C-alpha positions, -999 to 999 in steps of 0.1 A, spaced: 92 231 190 101 209 160 79 181 149 94 146 146 90 148 108 109 181 106 137 170 129 141 137 110 143 154 77 167 181 89 190 158 110 210 147 80 230 172 61 212 186 30 225 178 -4 214 210 -21 181 217 -38 155 190 -41 158 174 -75 121 165 -77 96 194 -71 73 188 -42 43 196 -64 51 169 -88 56 144 -61 23 153 -44 5 150 -78 19 116 -85 13 103 -50 -23 117 -50 -29 99 -83 -15 67 -69 -39 69 -39 -70 71 -61 -72 33 -67 -70 27 -29 -99 50 -21 -120 38 -51 -115 1 -45 -120 4 -8 -152 23 -13 -165 -3 -37 -155 -31 -13 -175 -14 15 -207 -6 -3 -210 -39 -21 -217 -73 -6 -209 -109 -12 -193 -118 -45 -198 -82 -57 -176 -69 -29 -149 -94 -40 -148 -77 -73 -134 -47 -55 -116 -65 -26 -92 -86 -46 -80 -57 -68 -76 -37 -36 -53 -63 -21 -34 -67 -54 -29 -29 -57 -18 -27 -21 7 -54 -27 20 -37 -58 24 -3 -41 40 -19 -11 66 -34 -34 71 0 -49 77 17 -16 101 -11 -7 120 -5 -39 125 31 -30 150 20 -4 168 -1 -30 172 30 -52 183 51 -23 209 25 -13 223 24 -49 224 61 -55 227 81 -22 263 94 -21 264 97 18 252 61 25 277 39 42 282 3 33 262 -7 63 234 17 54 233 3 19 232 -34 31 204 -26 56 183 -7 30 188 -33 2 179 -60 27 148 -42 39 137 -33 4 126 -68 -4 106 -73 28 76 -52 17 73 -72 -16 73 -105 4 47 -92 28 25 -80 -1 28 -114 -18 19 -132 15 -11 -109 19 -24 -119 -15 -25 -156 -3 -46 -148 28 -84 -148 33 -103 -115 33 -97 -95 64 -62 -108 74 -50 -99 39 -59 -62 45 -45 -62 80 -11 -75 68 -9 -48 41 -18 -20 64 6 -31 91 34 -34 64 28 1 52 32 15 87 63 -7 93 78 7 61 71 42 72 90 35 104 119 24 82 116 56 62 120 76 94 151 56 102 166 62 68 158 99 69 177 102 103 208 88 86 206 102 51 194 135 36 160 132 20 140 159 2 120 180 27 87 168 13 95 131 14 85 121 50 54 144 52 42 130 19 49 94 30 30 100 62 -1 112 43 2 84 17 6 58 44 -24 71 64 -47 72 33 -36 38 20 -39 21 53 -72 36 61 -84 25 27 -71 -10 34 -87 -11 69 -121 4 60 -136 -29 48 -123 -46 80 -136 -18 102 -170 -19 86 -171 -57 89 -178 -61 52 -150 -86 46 -168 -111 68 -198 -114 44 -176 -118 14 -171 -151 -3 -135 -162 -7 -123 -142 -38 -98 -169 -45 -125 -195 -51 -146 -177 -77 -116 -163 -95 -104 -198 -100 -138 -210 -112 -142 -234 -82 -169 -215 -64 -202 -232 -56 -233 -219 -74 -242 -199 -42 -209 -181 -44 -209 -172 -81 -219 -138 -93 -255 -137 -104 -262 -137 -141 -271 -103 -157 -308 -95 -157 -310 -99 -195 -297 -135 -193 -321 -144 -165 -352 -133 -185 -340 -153 -215 -340 -185 -195 
């Protein structure tokens, strides 16, 4: 019995050998997932303003990577020889949606920002399956995208699942310098003793 991933990647005619070795793609995607895991872990183990030091970069990195995966469809639309005009229009149209969702997530409060990003990654994976049914993709593409989406979205959802984003001060306030004294990061120990 074929898996949905195998049938989606084999439904379209193959275009010859994969141009990018699977090992290279796995290495690059694995390296790209490290900031998700690291920043998510920091956001979970820290509290208050310290958690925001990890949370805001996690949201920003999620938005950047979401833009990147959206841009993959722009590249496929421009370069895939078997893509019809309709396929090209749909892929180029979709390719900007992840960037817009990432930007919108960066404007939201802690919690909803991560939920929007995680949902957008899964929506984009669904669009990848649609594209793979219509156009030949390297055999490693969909399985690797599934793993990357699972790791990225779990990293984005972990602070929400653990409930840590509820204790966090609004990262937008202290980054802009408008936080109240209770929301600001504490001064280093050496500065406190000097006072």
